[in-house]
N, C-alpha and C positions, 0 to 999 in steps of 0.2 A: 639593489642599495648595498649603502656604503655601508660598512662598519668602524667601529670609535677602540681601541683599545685604552686605558686610564689610567695613569699609572701612578706612585705618589706615594710617602713615605705614611703613618700611621697620624691620624688625622691632618692630614693636608688637605681636608676637603676633595676630592677626586671624588666622594660620594654626592655628594651633591652638584658639584656641577655633570656628574655622567644623567645627574636628575634630571638635572634642569636642560641640559640635551636632549633628553628622551621625549620631555617635555615639550621643550620647541619642535622637535619633527612632529609631536602629536598633535601640537596648538595649529601645525602650516598642513594636517591633513585630517581631513573632519570622520573618513571612516578607518581609520588603521587603531588597534589593537594596543594598550601601553599594561606587557608586562617586567614586569618583577620577578628574577627570577635569586631570593635568597638561600642565601648557603650554609648559615652562620649555625651551629648548634647553639642554644641554649647554657650555658654552663656554669654559668651564678645571677647574682643582683645586674654586677657594671654589667655585665651581654644581654639584661633586660630591660638593661635603660637603655641603650644604643640601639637596641633594635626600634624600643618604643621612638626615641628618637625622629629616627634613620621612618617609619610608620606616618607619624605626625603631621614630619614633609611632604609629604606623598597623599596627593589631592585622592580619592576618589574614584578618578579614569583607569588609579594603577590597580590592575590583577595580578593580587603577587600569589606567586608558589613558593614552597618553604619544600627544601629540596638538602640535603646538605654530601650525593655521593651524586643519586644514579637523575641530574639533571636531563639529559636525553629526553630518557622515557616519560620525562615530562612537558620539554619542550614539543616531546612528536603528538603531542595534541592542543597543540594551540595549530590555531588557520593558520595555511603556509604565504599566506599572501598576507600581505598590508599589512603588517606587524611591526612594532614598536619591542621587542627583546632583551634586554637589562639584566646583564648579571654579573653579580655583587655576594661575592666575592674571587677569584680565582687562586688566591693565593689560600686562604679558608676550604676551598675544594678540597684545592692538594693537600694542605693538614687532613680534613676528616680522611681521603682516599689510602694518606698512608697509615692513619691508626686504626682503620678499618680492613686494612691491609687490602684494597680493590689494587683491581690491576693498571696502573698506571700507564701503561704503555701506548695499550687499548683505549682506555679513557680519553688522556689528551690526543692522538685521533684522532678520535670521534670527535673535538672539539674543533682540532683545525679542518679540517671535512664537511665540520657545517659550519665553520667562519666560510669559509670556502664556494660551500655552495647555497649561501642566504644571499642569495640573488634579489627575493621578492622582499626580503627585510629588514629591516634596520636593528642590526644585533650591536650592545654594545656591552662589550667585557672591561669588570671593573679592576684592579690588581694592586698587592701590593709592590712598590721598589721594591726590596732588601738590600740595594747593592750599593748603597748607602750606609746600609749602616754598619757597623766594629765591625770586624772578624772578632768572629769568638772565639775559645777556647772550645769549644764541646762540638765534640764532634760531629754529632749530631743536627747540631744547629745550622754548624758550617756546608752538610749537603744541603740539609731541606731551602737555605740563600742559595747553594748554586742550582741548584733543582728548580724554584722559582726562579731566579735569572734567567734559567734554559729555556722554559716554555712563558715564559713573559718575551722574549726575544722570535721562537714563535708564533705566537702570537702573532708579533710587529712585523712582520715578515708576513704576513696573510692579512692584518687588516686597511682598508683601506688610506684610515688612518688613526693615526694617534697623538694620544696629547700626555703632558707634565706636570700635574698639581704641582704647584709648591708656596705653601703659605695662602690656598685658596686664589691662588693664581694660574690660569691658566698657563700649558707653553705650546703652542702646537710642533710635534716634531716630524710627525706627517701629513 
């Protein structure tokens, strides 16, 4: 089944587009499961409000799994066929792995292998496009932007579909 990478800037509408895409696939397939893998840590009131906004948008059919780092341990618990799995968001997951000093190359390879082997499930990944951002004076920020861009490129290469969302408008790239 097809895989989708949804990229866009902060507050571009990429999450809403990804959720709408997943719900549309679900509505066309009565036997499917609808999963939301949430990677965001709750750090402050602003993040709490953002998470609540996302939760309110989703209908009761969604099964939400919260995991900041080891998303594949949770994904392995999902039945192997006819599922819709939305991972929100790859950039946050990357940040979490760097902060907790997880094995980046291993986890990224597992992600790429997961996308390639998910022939029985729909996989939708949301990621920030930091390439449209200004070049930071901060070395660590530049490193993160480059790493995020490289991961987006790897995911785009193995995904069946790539969409960029700008100002709430979806542009299909691949």
